[in-house]
C-alpha positions in Angstrom: 0.7 -22.0 52.5 4.2 -22.4 50.7 2.3 -23.1 47.6 0.2 -19.8 48.1 3.3 -17.7 49.2 4.8 -18.4 45.3 2.2 -18.6 43.8 1.4 -14.9 45.1 5.3 -14.2 44.4 5.0 -15.0 41.2 1.7 -13.3 39.9 3.3 -10.0 41.7 6.5 -10.5 39.9 4.4 -10.9 36.4 2.6 -7.9 37.2 5.2 -6.0 37.7 7.4 -6.8 34.3 4.3 -6.7 32.7 3.5 -3.2 33.9 7.0 -2.5 32.9 6.5 -2.9 30.0 5.1 0.4 28.5 8.5 2.5 30.6 10.2 0.2 28.4 9.3 1.3 25.4 9.5 5.3 26.2 12.8 4.2 26.9 13.6 2.2 23.4 11.6 4.6 21.6 13.3 8.0 23.1 17.1 7.5 21.6 14.8 6.6 18.1 13.1 10.1 18.3 16.0 12.0 18.7 17.8 10.2 15.8 15.5 10.9 13.6 15.4 15.0 14.8 18.8 15.1 14.2 18.5 13.9 11.3 15.6 15.4 9.8 17.7 18.7 10.6 21.4 17.8 8.8 19.2 16.5 5.3 17.5 20.0 5.6 20.7 21.3 6.5 22.3 19.7 3.5 19.7 21.1 1.2 19.9 24.5 2.4 23.7 24.4 1.6 23.5 22.9 -1.9 20.2 25.7 -2.8 22.7 28.5 -1.3 25.4 27.1 -3.5 23.4 26.7 -6.7 21.0 29.5 -7.2 19.7 29.2 -10.7 17.5 26.3 -9.9 14.5 28.2 -8.1 15.1 31.0 -10.6 14.5 28.5 -13.7 11.1 27.4 -12.2 9.9 30.5 -11.8 10.9 31.9 -15.7 9.1 29.0 -16.9 6.3 29.9 -15.1 6.3 33.4 -16.3 7.5 32.4 -19.6 4.6 30.1 -20.1 1.6 32.9 -18.5 2.9 35.4 -20.9 2.8 32.5 -24.0 -1.2 32.4 -22.8 -2.2 35.5 -22.2 -0.4 36.9 -25.9 -2.7 33.8 -28.0 -5.4 35.1 -28.9 -8.5 33.1 -27.9 -10.5 31.5 -31.1 -13.8 31.4 -30.8 -16.1 28.9 -32.9 -19.1 30.7 -35.0 -22.2 28.3 -35.3 -22.3 27.0 -38.8 -25.4 27.7 -40.4 -26.5 26.1 -43.6 -28.7 27.6 -46.2 
């Protein structure tokens, strides 16, 4: 009788420990998600501050794209005519 009670007690403890592993995962990953979110916000804020201090960064890219498209529009298209042999 004592062996049965001991076996049931060990089984109950094992089942409780296994069922709590899901909760343990949630408890451990929650702070990681918070730190990740805070770090992501800090990086975005820093990037925005750098863009505010250095205003020419985006303008140069836009000017380059516009000058490339203007340059392409100014060039006349060359068409090849088929050569005929007599």
